MIDREN-195628 format. One record per residue (C-alpha): residue number from 1; x, y negated, z negated. Coordinates in Angstrom, 1 decimal. Example, Ala and Ser with C-alpha at 12.3 -4.5 7.8 and 13.67 -1.06 7.14 Angstrom:
# MIDREN-195628
rec resi 1 | X 12.3 | Y 4.5 | Z -7.8 $
rec resi 2 | X 13.7 | Y 1.1 | Z -7.1 $
END
This chain:
# MIDREN-195628
rec resi 1 | X 17.7 | Y -19.9 | Z -80.9 $
rec resi 2 | X 18.7 | Y -17.9 | Z -78.2 $
rec resi 3 | X 20.4 | Y -18.6 | Z -74.7 $
rec resi 4 | X 18.3 | Y -18.2 | Z -72.2 $
rec resi 5 | X 19.4 | Y -19.8 | Z -69.1 $
rec resi 6 | X 22.8 | Y -20.9 | Z -67.7 $
rec resi 7 | X 22.9 | Y -23.6 | Z -64.0 $
rec resi 8 | X 25.8 | Y -24.5 | Z -62.4 $
rec resi 9 | X 26.2 | Y -27.7 | Z -60.0 $
rec resi 10 | X 29.3 | Y -27.9 | Z -57.7 $
rec resi 11 | X 29.2 | Y -31.9 | Z -57.1 $
rec resi 12 | X 31.7 | Y -34.5 | Z -55.5 $
rec resi 13 | X 34.4 | Y -35.0 | Z -55.4 $
rec resi 14 | X 35.8 | Y -31.6 | Z -56.6 $
rec resi 15 | X 33.9 | Y -30.7 | Z -60.0 $
rec resi 16 | X 31.9 | Y -27.6 | Z -61.3 $
rec resi 17 | X 29.5 | Y -28.6 | Z -63.9 $
rec resi 18 | X 27.6 | Y -25.9 | Z -65.9 $
rec resi 19 | X 24.3 | Y -26.6 | Z -68.1 $
rec resi 20 | X 23.5 | Y -24.0 | Z -70.7 $
rec resi 21 | X 19.7 | Y -23.9 | Z -72.2 $
rec resi 22 | X 18.3 | Y -22.3 | Z -75.3 $
rec resi 23 | X 14.7 | Y -20.9 | Z -76.2 $
rec resi 24 | X 14.0 | Y -24.0 | Z -78.0 $
rec resi 25 | X 15.0 | Y -26.6 | Z -75.8 $
rec resi 26 | X 18.1 | Y -27.7 | Z -76.8 $
rec resi 27 | X 20.8 | Y -28.1 | Z -73.8 $
rec resi 28 | X 24.6 | Y -28.4 | Z -73.4 $
rec resi 29 | X 26.4 | Y -29.2 | Z -70.9 $
rec resi 30 | X 30.4 | Y -28.0 | Z -69.7 $
rec resi 31 | X 32.7 | Y -28.4 | Z -67.1 $
rec resi 32 | X 34.3 | Y -24.9 | Z -66.3 $
rec resi 33 | X 36.7 | Y -25.8 | Z -63.8 $
rec resi 34 | X 39.9 | Y -24.7 | Z -61.5 $
rec resi 35 | X 40.6 | Y -27.6 | Z -59.0 $
rec resi 36 | X 39.9 | Y -25.8 | Z -55.5 $
rec resi 37 | X 38.9 | Y -22.9 | Z -56.6 $
rec resi 38 | X 35.3 | Y -23.9 | Z -57.6 $
rec resi 39 | X 33.3 | Y -20.9 | Z -56.2 $
rec resi 40 | X 35.7 | Y -18.7 | Z -57.8 $
rec resi 41 | X 34.9 | Y -20.1 | Z -61.4 $
rec resi 42 | X 31.4 | Y -20.0 | Z -60.6 $
rec resi 43 | X 31.6 | Y -16.4 | Z -60.1 $
rec resi 44 | X 33.2 | Y -15.9 | Z -62.9 $
rec resi 45 | X 30.7 | Y -18.0 | Z -65.1 $
rec resi 46 | X 27.9 | Y -16.0 | Z -63.6 $
rec resi 47 | X 29.5 | Y -12.8 | Z -64.7 $
rec resi 48 | X 29.9 | Y -13.8 | Z -67.9 $
rec resi 49 | X 26.5 | Y -15.3 | Z -68.3 $
rec resi 50 | X 25.3 | Y -11.5 | Z -67.9 $
rec resi 51 | X 26.6 | Y -11.5 | Z -71.6 $
rec resi 52 | X 25.3 | Y -14.6 | Z -72.9 $
rec resi 53 | X 21.4 | Y -14.4 | Z -72.2 $
rec resi 54 | X 20.1 | Y -13.8 | Z -75.1 $
rec resi 55 | X 22.8 | Y -14.2 | Z -77.5 $
rec resi 56 | X 22.9 | Y -17.2 | Z -80.3 $
rec resi 57 | X 25.0 | Y -20.4 | Z -79.1 $
rec resi 58 | X 25.6 | Y -21.3 | Z -82.5 $
rec resi 59 | X 28.5 | Y -18.3 | Z -82.7 $
rec resi 60 | X 30.5 | Y -20.2 | Z -80.9 $
rec resi 61 | X 33.8 | Y -18.0 | Z -82.0 $
rec resi 62 | X 32.2 | Y -14.5 | Z -81.3 $
rec resi 63 | X 31.4 | Y -15.4 | Z -78.1 $
rec resi 64 | X 34.8 | Y -16.4 | Z -77.4 $
rec resi 65 | X 36.0 | Y -13.5 | Z -78.6 $
rec resi 66 | X 34.0 | Y -11.6 | Z -76.5 $
rec resi 67 | X 34.4 | Y -13.3 | Z -73.1 $
rec resi 68 | X 38.2 | Y -13.4 | Z -74.6 $
rec resi 69 | X 38.5 | Y -9.9 | Z -75.3 $
rec resi 70 | X 35.7 | Y -8.1 | Z -73.8 $
rec resi 71 | X 37.2 | Y -7.7 | Z -71.2 $
rec resi 72 | X 40.6 | Y -5.7 | Z -70.2 $
rec resi 73 | X 42.1 | Y -8.1 | Z -67.8 $
rec resi 74 | X 42.5 | Y -11.9 | Z -69.4 $
rec resi 75 | X 43.9 | Y -15.0 | Z -69.4 $
rec resi 76 | X 44.9 | Y -16.6 | Z -66.9 $
rec resi 77 | X 43.4 | Y -20.1 | Z -64.6 $
rec resi 78 | X 39.9 | Y -18.6 | Z -63.7 $
rec resi 79 | X 38.9 | Y -16.5 | Z -66.8 $
rec resi 80 | X 39.9 | Y -19.0 | Z -69.1 $
rec resi 81 | X 38.5 | Y -22.0 | Z -67.2 $
rec resi 82 | X 35.1 | Y -19.7 | Z -66.9 $
rec resi 83 | X 35.7 | Y -19.4 | Z -70.8 $
rec resi 84 | X 36.3 | Y -23.2 | Z -71.5 $
rec resi 85 | X 33.3 | Y -24.4 | Z -69.6 $
rec resi 86 | X 30.7 | Y -21.9 | Z -71.2 $
rec resi 87 | X 32.5 | Y -23.2 | Z -74.6 $
rec resi 88 | X 32.1 | Y -26.4 | Z -74.2 $
rec resi 89 | X 28.4 | Y -26.2 | Z -73.5 $
rec resi 90 | X 27.9 | Y -24.2 | Z -76.5 $
rec resi 91 | X 29.5 | Y -27.3 | Z -78.5 $
rec resi 92 | X 27.0 | Y -29.8 | Z -77.5 $
rec resi 93 | X 24.4 | Y -27.0 | Z -78.3 $
rec resi 94 | X 25.3 | Y -27.1 | Z -81.9 $
rec resi 95 | X 26.5 | Y -31.0 | Z -82.2 $
rec resi 96 | X 23.3 | Y -31.6 | Z -80.9 $
rec resi 97 | X 21.3 | Y -28.9 | Z -83.4 $
rec resi 98 | X 23.0 | Y -30.8 | Z -86.3 $
rec resi 99 | X 22.4 | Y -34.2 | Z -84.6 $
rec resi 100 | X 26.8 | Y -34.5 | Z -85.1 $
rec resi 101 | X 29.6 | Y -35.6 | Z -82.8 $
rec resi 102 | X 31.6 | Y -32.7 | Z -82.1 $
rec resi 103 | X 34.7 | Y -33.6 | Z -84.1 $
rec resi 104 | X 32.3 | Y -34.1 | Z -87.2 $
rec resi 105 | X 31.7 | Y -30.2 | Z -87.0 $
rec resi 106 | X 35.7 | Y -29.8 | Z -86.7 $
rec resi 107 | X 36.7 | Y -31.6 | Z -89.8 $
rec resi 108 | X 35.8 | Y -35.2 | Z -88.8 $
rec resi 109 | X 37.4 | Y -38.3 | Z -87.5 $
rec resi 110 | X 40.7 | Y -39.1 | Z -88.2 $
rec resi 111 | X 40.9 | Y -42.1 | Z -86.1 $
rec resi 112 | X 38.7 | Y -44.7 | Z -84.7 $
rec resi 113 | X 39.6 | Y -45.0 | Z -81.1 $
rec resi 114 | X 42.4 | Y -43.0 | Z -78.5 $
rec resi 115 | X 44.7 | Y -44.5 | Z -76.5 $
rec resi 116 | X 44.3 | Y -43.6 | Z -72.9 $
rec resi 117 | X 45.9 | Y -44.4 | Z -69.7 $
rec resi 118 | X 45.3 | Y -45.1 | Z -66.0 $
rec resi 119 | X 47.3 | Y -43.0 | Z -62.6 $
rec resi 120 | X 48.7 | Y -44.8 | Z -60.1 $
rec resi 121 | X 50.2 | Y -44.4 | Z -56.8 $
rec resi 122 | X 48.8 | Y -40.9 | Z -55.4 $
rec resi 123 | X 49.7 | Y -38.0 | Z -54.5 $
rec resi 124 | X 52.9 | Y -39.7 | Z -52.4 $
rec resi 125 | X 53.8 | Y -42.4 | Z -54.5 $
rec resi 126 | X 53.5 | Y -46.0 | Z -52.7 $
rec resi 127 | X 52.3 | Y -49.6 | Z -53.8 $
rec resi 128 | X 53.5 | Y -48.4 | Z -57.2 $
rec resi 129 | X 54.8 | Y -52.1 | Z -58.8 $
rec resi 130 | X 51.7 | Y -53.6 | Z -57.3 $
rec resi 131 | X 49.1 | Y -50.8 | Z -58.8 $
rec resi 132 | X 51.1 | Y -51.2 | Z -62.2 $
rec resi 133 | X 50.6 | Y -54.9 | Z -62.3 $
rec resi 134 | X 46.5 | Y -54.5 | Z -61.6 $
rec resi 135 | X 46.2 | Y -51.9 | Z -64.0 $
rec resi 136 | X 47.7 | Y -53.8 | Z -67.1 $
rec resi 137 | X 45.4 | Y -56.9 | Z -65.8 $
rec resi 138 | X 42.5 | Y -54.4 | Z -66.2 $
rec resi 139 | X 43.6 | Y -54.1 | Z -70.5 $
rec resi 140 | X 45.6 | Y -50.5 | Z -70.0 $
rec resi 141 | X 48.8 | Y -50.2 | Z -72.3 $
rec resi 142 | X 49.9 | Y -47.2 | Z -70.4 $
rec resi 143 | X 50.3 | Y -46.0 | Z -66.6 $
rec resi 144 | X 51.2 | Y -42.3 | Z -65.2 $
rec resi 145 | X 52.4 | Y -42.0 | Z -61.5 $
rec resi 146 | X 54.2 | Y -39.1 | Z -59.5 $
rec resi 147 | X 57.6 | Y -39.1 | Z -59.9 $
rec resi 148 | X 58.5 | Y -37.7 | Z -56.7 $
rec resi 149 | X 57.2 | Y -36.4 | Z -53.1 $
rec resi 150 | X 58.0 | Y -32.8 | Z -52.1 $
rec resi 151 | X 61.6 | Y -31.9 | Z -52.9 $
rec resi 152 | X 63.6 | Y -28.7 | Z -51.9 $
rec resi 153 | X 65.8 | Y -26.5 | Z -54.5 $
rec resi 154 | X 68.8 | Y -28.8 | Z -53.7 $
rec resi 155 | X 68.1 | Y -32.1 | Z -51.8 $
rec resi 156 | X 69.1 | Y -35.6 | Z -50.7 $
rec resi 157 | X 70.4 | Y -38.4 | Z -53.6 $
rec resi 158 | X 68.2 | Y -40.7 | Z -51.0 $
rec resi 159 | X 65.2 | Y -39.3 | Z -52.1 $
rec resi 160 | X 66.4 | Y -39.2 | Z -55.6 $
rec resi 161 | X 67.0 | Y -43.0 | Z -55.3 $
rec resi 162 | X 63.9 | Y -43.8 | Z -53.9 $
rec resi 163 | X 62.0 | Y -41.9 | Z -56.9 $
rec resi 164 | X 64.1 | Y -43.9 | Z -58.9 $
rec resi 165 | X 63.4 | Y -47.9 | Z -57.2 $
rec resi 166 | X 59.6 | Y -46.6 | Z -57.3 $
rec resi 167 | X 60.3 | Y -46.3 | Z -61.1 $
rec resi 168 | X 62.4 | Y -49.4 | Z -61.4 $
rec resi 169 | X 59.6 | Y -51.2 | Z -59.5 $
rec resi 170 | X 57.3 | Y -50.4 | Z -62.1 $
rec resi 171 | X 59.2 | Y -51.2 | Z -65.0 $
rec resi 172 | X 59.8 | Y -54.4 | Z -63.8 $
rec resi 173 | X 56.1 | Y -55.4 | Z -62.7 $
rec resi 174 | X 54.6 | Y -54.3 | Z -66.0 $
rec resi 175 | X 58.2 | Y -55.1 | Z -68.5 $
rec resi 176 | X 58.8 | Y -53.0 | Z -71.5 $
rec resi 177 | X 55.7 | Y -53.0 | Z -74.0 $
rec resi 178 | X 53.8 | Y -50.5 | Z -71.4 $
rec resi 179 | X 54.1 | Y -46.7 | Z -71.3 $
rec resi 180 | X 55.3 | Y -44.9 | Z -68.3 $
rec resi 181 | X 54.7 | Y -41.4 | Z -67.7 $
rec resi 182 | X 56.4 | Y -39.6 | Z -64.8 $
rec resi 183 | X 54.6 | Y -37.1 | Z -63.6 $
rec resi 184 | X 57.2 | Y -34.3 | Z -62.0 $
rec resi 185 | X 54.4 | Y -32.3 | Z -60.9 $
rec resi 186 | X 55.8 | Y -29.2 | Z -61.3 $
rec resi 187 | X 57.5 | Y -30.5 | Z -57.4 $
rec resi 188 | X 60.9 | Y -30.4 | Z -58.8 $
rec resi 189 | X 63.2 | Y -27.2 | Z -59.2 $
rec resi 190 | X 65.9 | Y -27.3 | Z -62.3 $
rec resi 191 | X 68.9 | Y -28.8 | Z -60.4 $
rec resi 192 | X 66.9 | Y -31.7 | Z -59.2 $
rec resi 193 | X 65.1 | Y -32.0 | Z -62.4 $
rec resi 194 | X 68.6 | Y -32.7 | Z -64.0 $
rec resi 195 | X 69.6 | Y -34.9 | Z -61.7 $
rec resi 196 | X 66.4 | Y -37.1 | Z -61.7 $
rec resi 197 | X 65.6 | Y -36.9 | Z -65.8 $
rec resi 198 | X 69.3 | Y -38.1 | Z -66.2 $
rec resi 199 | X 68.8 | Y -41.5 | Z -63.8 $
rec resi 200 | X 65.7 | Y -41.9 | Z -65.1 $
rec resi 201 | X 66.8 | Y -42.8 | Z -68.7 $
rec resi 202 | X 67.1 | Y -46.7 | Z -68.1 $
rec resi 203 | X 63.8 | Y -46.9 | Z -67.3 $
rec resi 204 | X 62.7 | Y -45.5 | Z -70.8 $
rec resi 205 | X 59.7 | Y -43.7 | Z -69.6 $
rec resi 206 | X 57.1 | Y -42.7 | Z -72.5 $
rec resi 207 | X 57.2 | Y -39.3 | Z -71.5 $
rec resi 208 | X 58.6 | Y -36.7 | Z -68.2 $
rec resi 209 | X 55.8 | Y -34.7 | Z -67.4 $
rec resi 210 | X 56.1 | Y -31.1 | Z -65.9 $
rec resi 211 | X 59.7 | Y -31.1 | Z -64.8 $
rec resi 212 | X 59.7 | Y -27.5 | Z -63.5 $
rec resi 213 | X 56.8 | Y -25.2 | Z -63.0 $
rec resi 214 | X 55.7 | Y -23.4 | Z -66.4 $
rec resi 215 | X 56.9 | Y -20.0 | Z -64.8 $
rec resi 216 | X 59.9 | Y -21.6 | Z -65.3 $
rec resi 217 | X 60.1 | Y -23.3 | Z -69.0 $
rec resi 218 | X 63.1 | Y -21.7 | Z -70.1 $
rec resi 219 | X 65.0 | Y -24.2 | Z -67.8 $
rec resi 220 | X 63.5 | Y -27.2 | Z -69.9 $
rec resi 221 | X 66.0 | Y -26.4 | Z -72.9 $
rec resi 222 | X 68.7 | Y -27.4 | Z -70.2 $
rec resi 223 | X 66.9 | Y -30.2 | Z -68.7 $
rec resi 224 | X 66.4 | Y -31.4 | Z -72.1 $
rec resi 225 | X 70.2 | Y -31.9 | Z -72.8 $
rec resi 226 | X 70.1 | Y -34.3 | Z -70.0 $
rec resi 227 | X 67.9 | Y -36.9 | Z -71.4 $
rec resi 228 | X 66.5 | Y -38.2 | Z -74.4 $
rec resi 229 | X 62.9 | Y -38.9 | Z -73.2 $
rec resi 230 | X 60.4 | Y -36.9 | Z -74.8 $
rec resi 231 | X 59.2 | Y -33.8 | Z -72.3 $
rec resi 232 | X 56.1 | Y -32.9 | Z -71.5 $
rec resi 233 | X 54.4 | Y -29.9 | Z -70.5 $
rec resi 234 | X 50.8 | Y -27.5 | Z -70.7 $
rec resi 235 | X 48.7 | Y -28.6 | Z -68.2 $
rec resi 236 | X 49.0 | Y -24.8 | Z -66.6 $
rec resi 237 | X 49.0 | Y -23.2 | Z -69.6 $
rec resi 238 | X 46.3 | Y -21.0 | Z -71.3 $
rec resi 239 | X 45.3 | Y -19.9 | Z -74.7 $
rec resi 240 | X 47.3 | Y -20.0 | Z -77.8 $
rec resi 241 | X 48.8 | Y -17.2 | Z -76.9 $
rec resi 242 | X 50.4 | Y -19.4 | Z -73.9 $
rec resi 243 | X 51.5 | Y -21.8 | Z -75.8 $
rec resi 244 | X 53.0 | Y -19.6 | Z -78.6 $
rec resi 245 | X 56.7 | Y -18.9 | Z -77.3 $
rec resi 246 | X 57.1 | Y -22.7 | Z -76.3 $
rec resi 247 | X 56.1 | Y -24.1 | Z -79.0 $
rec resi 248 | X 58.4 | Y -21.6 | Z -81.1 $
rec resi 249 | X 61.1 | Y -22.3 | Z -79.0 $
rec resi 250 | X 61.1 | Y -26.0 | Z -80.0 $
rec resi 251 | X 61.8 | Y -27.3 | Z -76.4 $
rec resi 252 | X 58.9 | Y -29.5 | Z -75.8 $
rec resi 253 | X 58.3 | Y -33.0 | Z -77.3 $
rec resi 254 | X 54.2 | Y -33.0 | Z -76.1 $
rec resi 255 | X 51.9 | Y -30.3 | Z -75.5 $
rec resi 256 | X 49.3 | Y -30.9 | Z -72.2 $
rec resi 257 | X 46.5 | Y -28.3 | Z -72.2 $
rec resi 258 | X 43.5 | Y -28.8 | Z -70.5 $
rec resi 259 | X 40.3 | Y -28.3 | Z -72.3 $
rec resi 260 | X 38.5 | Y -27.1 | Z -69.0 $
rec resi 261 | X 41.4 | Y -24.5 | Z -68.1 $
rec resi 262 | X 43.2 | Y -23.3 | Z -71.9 $
rec resi 263 | X 39.8 | Y -21.9 | Z -73.4 $
rec resi 264 | X 37.8 | Y -25.0 | Z -74.9 $
rec resi 265 | X 37.3 | Y -27.4 | Z -77.4 $
rec resi 266 | X 37.9 | Y -25.0 | Z -80.5 $
rec resi 267 | X 40.8 | Y -23.1 | Z -79.1 $
rec resi 268 | X 42.7 | Y -26.5 | Z -77.7 $
rec resi 269 | X 41.7 | Y -27.8 | Z -81.1 $
rec resi 270 | X 44.0 | Y -24.0 | Z -82.6 $
rec resi 271 | X 46.6 | Y -25.1 | Z -79.9 $
rec resi 272 | X 46.9 | Y -28.6 | Z -81.4 $
rec resi 273 | X 47.3 | Y -27.1 | Z -84.9 $
rec resi 274 | X 50.2 | Y -25.0 | Z -83.8 $
rec resi 275 | X 51.6 | Y -28.0 | Z -81.8 $
rec resi 276 | X 51.5 | Y -29.9 | Z -85.3 $
rec resi 277 | X 53.3 | Y -27.7 | Z -87.4 $
rec resi 278 | X 55.8 | Y -27.6 | Z -84.8 $
rec resi 279 | X 55.8 | Y -31.5 | Z -84.5 $
rec resi 280 | X 54.6 | Y -31.6 | Z -81.4 $
rec resi 281 | X 52.8 | Y -34.3 | Z -79.9 $
rec resi 282 | X 49.4 | Y -33.6 | Z -78.1 $
rec resi 283 | X 48.3 | Y -35.6 | Z -74.8 $
rec resi 284 | X 45.3 | Y -33.5 | Z -72.9 $
rec resi 285 | X 45.4 | Y -32.9 | Z -69.2 $
rec resi 286 | X 41.9 | Y -34.4 | Z -68.0 $
rec resi 287 | X 42.0 | Y -35.8 | Z -64.5 $
rec resi 288 | X 38.6 | Y -34.6 | Z -64.1 $
rec resi 289 | X 35.2 | Y -35.4 | Z -64.8 $
rec resi 290 | X 32.8 | Y -37.0 | Z -67.5 $
rec resi 291 | X 31.8 | Y -33.9 | Z -69.6 $
rec resi 292 | X 35.8 | Y -32.7 | Z -69.9 $
rec resi 293 | X 36.5 | Y -36.1 | Z -70.6 $
rec resi 294 | X 34.1 | Y -35.6 | Z -73.3 $
rec resi 295 | X 35.4 | Y -32.6 | Z -74.9 $
rec resi 296 | X 39.1 | Y -34.0 | Z -74.5 $
rec resi 297 | X 38.0 | Y -37.0 | Z -76.4 $
rec resi 298 | X 36.2 | Y -35.2 | Z -79.2 $
rec resi 299 | X 39.4 | Y -33.2 | Z -79.6 $
rec resi 300 | X 41.2 | Y -36.3 | Z -79.9 $
rec resi 301 | X 39.3 | Y -37.5 | Z -82.6 $
rec resi 302 | X 39.6 | Y -35.0 | Z -85.1 $
rec resi 303 | X 43.7 | Y -33.8 | Z -84.2 $
rec resi 304 | X 46.3 | Y -36.4 | Z -85.6 $
rec resi 305 | X 48.7 | Y -35.3 | Z -83.5 $
rec resi 306 | X 46.8 | Y -36.3 | Z -80.2 $
rec resi 307 | X 48.5 | Y -39.5 | Z -79.0 $
rec resi 308 | X 47.1 | Y -40.6 | Z -76.0 $
rec resi 309 | X 44.4 | Y -39.4 | Z -73.6 $
rec resi 310 | X 44.3 | Y -39.0 | Z -69.8 $
rec resi 311 | X 41.3 | Y -39.9 | Z -67.5 $
rec resi 312 | X 40.4 | Y -40.0 | Z -64.1 $
rec resi 313 | X 38.5 | Y -43.0 | Z -63.7 $
rec resi 314 | X 40.1 | Y -44.7 | Z -59.9 $
rec resi 315 | X 42.5 | Y -41.5 | Z -59.7 $
rec resi 316 | X 43.6 | Y -40.4 | Z -56.1 $
rec resi 317 | X 41.2 | Y -37.5 | Z -56.0 $
rec resi 318 | X 38.1 | Y -39.3 | Z -56.9 $
rec resi 319 | X 36.6 | Y -39.8 | Z -53.4 $
rec resi 320 | X 33.0 | Y -40.2 | Z -53.3 $
rec resi 321 | X 32.1 | Y -39.7 | Z -56.6 $
rec resi 322 | X 33.9 | Y -40.7 | Z -59.9 $
rec resi 323 | X 34.1 | Y -40.8 | Z -63.2 $
rec resi 324 | X 30.9 | Y -42.9 | Z -64.5 $
rec resi 325 | X 28.4 | Y -41.7 | Z -61.7 $
rec resi 326 | X 27.2 | Y -38.9 | Z -63.4 $
rec resi 327 | X 26.6 | Y -40.5 | Z -67.1 $
rec resi 328 | X 23.1 | Y -42.3 | Z -67.6 $
rec resi 329 | X 25.1 | Y -44.9 | Z -70.0 $
rec resi 330 | X 28.8 | Y -45.3 | Z -68.7 $
rec resi 331 | X 29.2 | Y -47.6 | Z -71.0 $
rec resi 332 | X 30.3 | Y -44.7 | Z -73.3 $
rec resi 333 | X 33.8 | Y -44.9 | Z -71.9 $
rec resi 334 | X 34.1 | Y -47.8 | Z -72.0 $
rec resi 335 | X 38.0 | Y -49.1 | Z -72.2 $
rec resi 336 | X 39.3 | Y -52.1 | Z -74.1 $
rec resi 337 | X 43.1 | Y -52.9 | Z -74.9 $
rec resi 338 | X 44.2 | Y -49.7 | Z -73.3 $
rec resi 339 | X 41.7 | Y -48.0 | Z -76.1 $
rec resi 340 | X 38.4 | Y -45.9 | Z -76.0 $
rec resi 341 | X 36.3 | Y -45.9 | Z -79.0 $
rec resi 342 | X 35.1 | Y -42.6 | Z -80.5 $
rec resi 343 | X 32.0 | Y -41.4 | Z -79.3 $
rec resi 344 | X 29.2 | Y -41.2 | Z -81.5 $
rec resi 345 | X 26.5 | Y -39.3 | Z -80.1 $
rec resi 346 | X 25.5 | Y -35.6 | Z -80.9 $
rec resi 347 | X 27.4 | Y -32.8 | Z -79.5 $
rec resi 348 | X 29.8 | Y -34.4 | Z -76.6 $
rec resi 349 | X 28.2 | Y -37.7 | Z -77.1 $
rec resi 350 | X 27.1 | Y -38.2 | Z -73.5 $
rec resi 351 | X 24.3 | Y -38.2 | Z -71.9 $
rec resi 352 | X 24.7 | Y -36.6 | Z -68.5 $
rec resi 353 | X 22.5 | Y -37.7 | Z -65.9 $
rec resi 354 | X 20.8 | Y -34.7 | Z -64.7 $
rec resi 355 | X 18.6 | Y -35.9 | Z -61.8 $
rec resi 356 | X 22.2 | Y -37.5 | Z -60.2 $
rec resi 357 | X 23.9 | Y -34.0 | Z -60.9 $
rec resi 358 | X 20.9 | Y -32.2 | Z -58.9 $
rec resi 359 | X 20.9 | Y -34.6 | Z -56.1 $
rec resi 360 | X 24.8 | Y -34.6 | Z -55.7 $
rec resi 361 | X 24.7 | Y -30.7 | Z -56.0 $
rec resi 362 | X 23.1 | Y -30.2 | Z -53.4 $
rec resi 363 | X 25.7 | Y -32.2 | Z -51.2 $
rec resi 364 | X 28.1 | Y -30.2 | Z -52.8 $
rec resi 365 | X 32.4 | Y -30.2 | Z -52.3 $
rec resi 366 | X 34.8 | Y -27.7 | Z -50.2 $
rec resi 367 | X 37.8 | Y -30.0 | Z -51.9 $
rec resi 368 | X 41.1 | Y -28.2 | Z -51.4 $
rec resi 369 | X 44.7 | Y -29.0 | Z -52.1 $
rec resi 370 | X 47.2 | Y -30.2 | Z -49.4 $
rec resi 371 | X 49.7 | Y -27.9 | Z -48.4 $
rec resi 372 | X 52.8 | Y -29.1 | Z -48.5 $
rec resi 373 | X 55.9 | Y -28.1 | Z -46.3 $
rec resi 374 | X 59.7 | Y -29.0 | Z -46.4 $
rec resi 375 | X 61.5 | Y -30.4 | Z -43.4 $
rec resi 376 | X 63.0 | Y -26.8 | Z -42.8 $
rec resi 377 | X 59.5 | Y -25.3 | Z -42.8 $
rec resi 378 | X 59.4 | Y -23.8 | Z -46.0 $
rec resi 379 | X 56.7 | Y -24.2 | Z -48.5 $
rec resi 380 | X 57.0 | Y -27.0 | Z -50.6 $
rec resi 381 | X 55.5 | Y -27.6 | Z -54.2 $
rec resi 382 | X 52.4 | Y -30.0 | Z -54.3 $
END
């Protein structure tokens, strides 16, 4: 079996899908995307495709090694995301060839279902108490929200109080039995992060996410001194080499690699195994489309330290199209009592509606993240 064609589809709301075809009629799907840089990743996949044509799609490890190590420059969001989408599609092909879900080819299931959480509140969190109550009524047992709007290096106590009031409103609305993830989104600098994590302590967050940007990970050790809440990070880190030092330092409780950014399914399985050796949990990042989510669930099913999964149904980014719109059978992602059952179909376990994908690709998108500024005019982290 040989790879004969790669085809890319830029579809709303902000996704890029990849179809890899073989000469034996088996096709696989992947989701190579950097949100806001779809055309750039498209170009990277196209360049890598020059090597892939005519190659055996079953040799996933060898293809990863060539695509990652075959260039003098490696890693980073663009190259790693291009590899990730290709790798997902190859696993989809392999699973379909053997008529087995991908997790069966990676050691088999270690769980029957995976816990999921839902986003509330949007980029600038508002009406979070009401939104939290509605999502709990919809069956979710865990939620995530942005902690703040933009914050300067040193900012006002009024902004801190406003952030804490929103989180208090969520806890009051849902009670103690619901998990609440608090995403700092890299918007908070070290000094203000120390203040916030201490003030958040009484509301018992499920985790605090990206309290500082990944390039400032050394600050996590100091931030951890101010809280007993689990600290999570990793959505903007790539391959096992990007996670190596973070895990060795023992300063995080949860890592959040993104299977469309970090190197794909097997690479993230290796990252998860590294984390398990350091007694660290994994909660894959996935505010993306159905192919990325299916890849995540394949990983979760065979990774004992995966404790919860992000998913994008109804997330504030999904304008015009949503998570289930490109699937022939949306029921594979049926959430019940806060969980989703294992995907049992071959490969990724989903059936992509190619007709809808092609129609949506004719529309495309030009999604860009907003650029925020502080009151004094300096650029703020979004």
